[in-house]
C-alpha positions in Angstrom: 0.0 0.0 0.0 2.9 2.4 0.8 4.6 1.6 -2.5 1.4 2.6 -4.4 1.0 6.0 -2.7 3.7 7.8 -4.7 2.0 6.5 -7.9 -1.3 8.0 -6.8 0.3 11.3 -5.9 2.1 11.3 -9.3 -1.1 10.6 -11.1 -2.8 13.4 -9.3 0.0 15.8 -10.1 -0.1 14.8 -13.8 -3.9 15.5 -13.8 -3.3 18.9 -12.3 -0.8 19.6 -14.9 -3.3 19.4 -17.7 -3.9 22.9 -19.2 -7.7 22.6 -19.4 -8.0 22.0 -15.7 -5.7 25.0 -14.8 -7.5 27.4 -17.3 -10.4 28.3 -15.0 -8.0 29.0 -12.1 -6.0 31.4 -14.3 -9.2 33.1 -15.4 -10.3 33.6 -11.8 -6.9 34.9 -10.8 -6.9 37.4 -13.7 -10.4 38.6 -12.8 -9.3 39.1 -9.2 -6.2 41.0 -10.2 -8.1 43.2 -12.6 -10.6 44.1 -10.0 -7.9 44.9 -7.5 -6.1 47.2 -9.9 -9.2 49.3 -10.8 -11.5 51.3 -8.6 -14.2 51.9 -11.2 -16.2 48.8 -10.1 -17.1 47.9 -13.7 -16.3 44.2 -13.2 -17.3 42.4 -10.0 -17.8 38.8 -9.0 -20.0 38.2 -6.0 -20.8 34.8 -4.6 -23.5 34.8 -2.0 -27.1 36.0 -1.2 -27.5 39.7 -1.5 -31.2 39.9 -0.7 -31.1 38.7 2.9 -31.3 42.2 4.4 -33.8 43.4 1.8 -37.6 43.6 2.7 -39.6 40.7 1.3 -42.7 41.3 -0.8 -45.1 39.2 1.3 -48.1 40.2 -0.7 -46.6 38.9 -4.0 -45.5 35.7 -2.4 -49.0 35.1 -1.0 -50.5 35.9 -4.4 -48.2 33.3 -6.1 -49.1 30.7 -3.5 -52.8 31.5 -4.0 -52.6 31.1 -7.7 -50.7 27.8 -7.5 -53.3 26.6 -5.0 -56.2 27.5 -7.3 -54.5 25.8 -10.3 -54.1 22.7 -8.2 -57.7 22.8 -7.0 -59.2 23.8 -10.4 -60.4 20.3 -11.3 -62.1 20.0 -7.9 -63.7 23.4 -8.2 -65.1 22.5 -11.6 -66.4 19.2 -10.3 -67.9 20.3 -7.1 -69.0 24.0 -7.5 -70.4 24.0 -11.1 -73.0 22.2 -13.1 -70.4 19.8 -14.5 -71.4 16.9 -12.1 -75.1 16.8 -13.2 -74.2 17.0 -16.9 -71.6 14.3 -17.0 -73.7 11.9 -14.9 -76.8 12.3 -17.2 -74.7 11.8 -20.3 -73.2 8.7 -18.8 -76.7 7.4 -18.1 -77.6 8.0 -21.7 -74.7 5.9 -22.8 -75.6 3.1 -20.4 -79.2 3.2 -21.5 -78.2 2.7 -25.1 -76.1 -0.3 -24.0 -73.0 1.2 -25.6 -70.3 1.3 -22.9 -67.6 2.6 -25.2 -69.5 5.0 -27.5 -69.3 7.9 -27.1 -65.9 7.7 -25.3 -65.2 9.3 -22.0 -63.2 12.0 -23.6 -66.1 13.1 -25.7 -68.5 13.1 -22.8 -66.2 15.1 -20.6 -65.4 17.5 -23.4 -69.1 18.1 -24.1 -69.8 18.4 -20.4 -67.1 21.1 -20.1 -68.6 23.1 -23.0 -72.1 22.9 -21.6 -70.7 23.9 -18.2 -69.0 27.0 -19.8 -72.3 28.1 -21.4 -74.4 27.5 -18.3 -72.0 29.1 -15.9 -71.2 32.1 -18.2 -73.5 34.5 -16.3 -71.8 33.6 -13.1 -68.4 34.1 -14.5 -69.4 37.5 -15.9 -70.8 38.6 -12.5 -67.6 37.5 -10.8 -65.5 39.4 -13.3 -67.6 42.5 -12.9 -67.9 42.5 -9.1 -64.6 41.1 -8.0 -61.9 40.9 -10.7 -62.3 44.3 -12.3 -62.2 46.2 -9.0 -59.2 44.1 -7.9 -57.3 44.8 -11.1 -58.0 48.5 -10.6 -56.6 48.2 -7.1 -59.9 49.4 -5.6 -60.3 46.4 -3.2 -58.0 44.0 -1.5 -57.5 40.4 -2.4 -59.6 39.2 0.6 -62.5 41.5 -0.5 -62.2 40.1 -4.0 -62.4 36.5 -2.8 -65.5 37.4 -0.7 -67.2 39.1 -3.7 -66.3 36.2 -6.0 -67.8 33.7 -3.6 -71.2 35.5 -3.7 -72.3 34.6 -7.3 -71.1 31.0 -6.9 -72.9 30.7 -3.6 -76.1 32.1 -5.1 -75.9 29.6 -8.0 -75.4 26.6 -5.8 -78.1 27.6 -3.3 -80.5 28.0 -6.3 -79.9 24.4 -7.4 -79.6 22.8 -3.9 -82.4 21.6 -1.9 -82.9 23.4 1.5 -83.0 20.0 3.3 -79.5 19.1 2.1 -78.1 22.5 3.0 -79.7 22.3 6.4 -78.1 18.9 7.0 -74.6 20.3 6.7 -75.5 23.5 8.5 -76.5 21.3 11.4 -73.2 19.4 11.2 -71.3 22.6 11.2 -73.3 23.7 14.3 -74.4 27.0 12.7 -77.1 29.0 14.3 -79.8 30.9 12.3 -78.0 32.2 9.3 -79.1 34.0 6.2 -78.4 32.3 2.9 -75.9 34.9 1.8 -73.9 34.4 5.0 -73.6 30.6 4.7 -70.0 29.4 4.4 -69.0 27.5 1.3 -68.1 24.4 3.5 -71.8 24.1 4.1 -73.1 25.1 0.7 -70.8 22.9 -1.5 -71.6 19.5 0.0 -75.4 20.3 0.1 -75.1 21.3 -3.6 -73.3 18.1 -4.5 -76.0 15.9 -2.8 -78.7 17.8 -4.6 -76.9 17.5 -7.9 -76.5 13.7 -7.5 -80.2 13.3 -6.7 -81.3 15.4 -9.7 -78.9 13.6 -12.1 -80.1 10.2 -11.0 -83.8 11.2 -11.4 -83.0 12.4 -15.0 -81.1 9.2 -15.6 -84.1 7.1 -14.5 -86.4 8.9 -16.9 -83.9 8.3 -19.7 -83.8 4.6 -19.0 -87.6 4.0 -19.2 -88.1 4.0 -23.0 -85.1 1.8 -23.6 -86.2 -0.7 -20.9 -89.6 -0.9 -22.7 -87.8 -1.8 -25.9 -85.8 -4.5 -24.2 -89.0 -6.0 -22.7 -90.9 -5.9 -26.0 -88.0 -7.6 -27.9 -87.6 -10.2 -25.2 -91.3 -11.0 -25.2 -91.5 -11.3 -29.0 -88.5 -13.6 -29.1 -89.9 -15.7 -26.3 -93.3 -16.0 -28.1 -91.5 -17.1 -31.3 -89.5 -19.7 -29.5 -86.2 -18.1 -30.2 -84.9 -18.4 -26.6 -81.3 -19.0 -27.6 -81.0 -15.6 -29.4 -79.9 -12.9 -27.0 -82.5 -10.0 -26.9 -79.6 -7.5 -27.0 -78.9 -8.5 -30.6 -82.3 -7.1 -31.7 -82.9 -4.4 -29.1 -79.6 -2.6 -29.6 -80.1 -1.5 -33.2 -83.7 -0.6 -32.3 -82.7 1.6 -29.4 -80.1 3.3 -31.5 -82.6 3.9 -34.3 -85.2 5.3 -31.8 -82.6 7.6 -30.3 -81.6 8.9 -33.7 -85.1 9.4 -35.0 -86.2 11.5 -32.0 -82.9 13.5 -32.2 -82.0 12.2 -28.8 -78.8 14.2 -28.2 -80.5 17.5 -28.8 -83.3 16.5 -26.5 -80.9 15.4 -23.7 -78.7 18.5 -24.0 -81.7 20.9 -24.1 -83.3 19.2 -21.1 -80.1 19.5 -19.1 -79.8 23.2 -19.9 -83.5 23.8 -19.0 -83.0 22.0 -15.7 -80.7 24.7 -14.6 -83.0 27.5 -15.6 -85.5 26.6 -12.9 
């Protein structure tokens, strides 16, 4: 081991002797000498943190954090605080009633649901922009006041669609006293709105299933009476259901019914 030590030192010395390894050291030495010879301060090399003693813009940091949080929660906000839930559930029921599990695909249903959500929620977005975002951009109100004003139109929309019984359930769980609707916190309004949306969506889905169930029953009865028990009823009923849905312009009726359900 002792005999190999000089070899390692020699190898290390030969590596230090390579010009491309010594070039950065010479450059740093030249910069240091140039800075020492001049008092103009045109060239300086500072390694460290210069902003430790400077005041921190807390408001900007909080804004960035809030924006990142909103971007992270954007899918949840769309799912839980808009009409998206009812729309996508009803469209899924239509696909199930037609006995077509893969057509239309999930991407098409979600895309159509997003567009319908945009059109239905457009008055709410315009009200939020007029009452909260424009004054905030003009620096007339603070960020907290902007959030409070933005929550108002969303709360009004959800309370209009939610059943009072569902909202009262979560108000009781939150141990709230007598509170006016415009003073209810979102933690009470949002779950009540979700339960009401699920109930309404399942009611609409049940009504959509009825005509297609009748077609299945009629086809199964006819096949049974003809003694064709080995033929699956789905083989006959599926094209009949698709034909009926196309003849009555089913997608137009479904979409218009969904939009009208939010107008009440």
